[in-house]
C-alpha positions in Angstrom: -5.8 3.1 14.5 -7.2 1.1 16.7 -6.4 -2.2 14.9 -2.8 -4.3 15.4 -2.9 -5.9 12.5 -4.8 -8.0 9.3 -4.8 -11.4 8.2 -4.0 -11.2 4.6 -3.2 -15.1 3.7 -6.2 -17.2 2.7 -4.9 -20.3 4.9 -5.6 -21.3 8.2 -3.1 -19.1 10.8 -3.1 -19.2 14.6 -4.8 -16.5 16.1 -3.2 -13.2 16.6 -3.0 -13.5 20.2 -0.1 -16.3 19.4 1.9 -13.3 18.5 1.6 -11.0 21.4 5.2 -11.5 22.2 6.6 -10.3 19.0 8.8 -7.0 18.7 5.7 -6.1 15.8 2.7 -6.7 17.7 4.8 -4.5 21.3 5.2 -1.8 18.5 2.1 -0.8 16.9 0.0 -1.9 20.3 2.5 1.0 22.3 1.8 3.2 19.4 -2.4 2.7 19.5 -2.6 3.6 23.4 -0.4 6.8 22.3 3.5 5.6 23.9 6.4 7.4 23.1 8.9 5.1 20.7 12.5 5.0 21.2 14.7 5.7 18.3 16.0 2.1 18.2 12.8 1.1 17.7 11.8 4.1 15.2 15.2 2.9 13.1 13.8 -1.0 13.7 10.7 -0.4 12.5 12.2 1.7 9.2 14.6 -1.1 8.5 11.7 -3.6 8.3 9.2 -1.9 5.9 11.8 -1.4 4.0 12.6 -5.3 3.7 9.3 -6.8 3.7 8.6 -7.5 0.0 4.8 -7.6 0.5 3.4 -4.0 1.7 5.3 -0.9 1.2 3.9 0.1 4.5 3.6 -2.6 6.5 5.6 -5.5 8.4 4.3 -8.8 7.9 4.6 -11.6 10.2 2.6 -15.4 10.4 0.4 -14.3 7.8 -1.2 -10.8 8.9 0.3 -7.4 8.4 1.1 -4.9 10.8 0.1 -1.8 9.1 2.4 1.8 10.5 1.1 3.9 7.5 -0.5 6.1 10.2 2.9 6.9 11.6 4.8 6.8 8.4 6.2 10.2 6.1 6.7 9.3 2.5 10.2 11.0 1.7 12.7 11.1 -1.7 16.1 10.3 -1.7 18.8 11.6 -3.9 21.7 9.5 -4.1 24.2 8.7 -6.6 22.5 10.7 -9.5 19.0 8.6 -8.5 15.4 9.3 -6.7 14.1 6.8 -4.9 11.1 6.7 -2.5 11.0 5.6 0.5 8.6 5.6 3.9 10.2 5.8 6.9 9.3 7.2 11.0 11.5 10.1 10.6 14.7 11.2 8.5 16.9 10.0 11.6 15.9 6.9 10.8 16.1 7.3 7.0 19.6 8.5 7.0 20.4 5.6 9.5 19.1 2.5 7.1 20.9 3.3 3.5 24.6 3.2 3.1 26.4 6.1 1.6 26.8 9.6 0.5 23.3 11.2 0.0 22.4 14.4 -1.7 19.1 15.1 -0.5 16.3 13.8 0.7 12.6 15.8 0.9 9.8 14.9 2.9 6.2 14.7 0.1 3.1 14.4 1.9 
């Protein structure tokens, strides 16, 4: 991908370089450099993407969006008789994030 994040707010925010010590910045940089993610990192990204109310495939921090669409996959999960759509790195991180009995998980391209 190449870029770390993009600004999504209209007002002035500090430079992106001020966020270098944040976990999301380090993980995005690791992915850009071809590094491997640990299980804890994959679980963290999946949980943060699910909790982000601004973007479906990114994490918002300090007026910047850290886009993870290149590593996320789309899944449909059947749980308690209804189907929901989620974005996750893999099925394991998706299962870790969800609570309760899961009837089926299907990856959609």
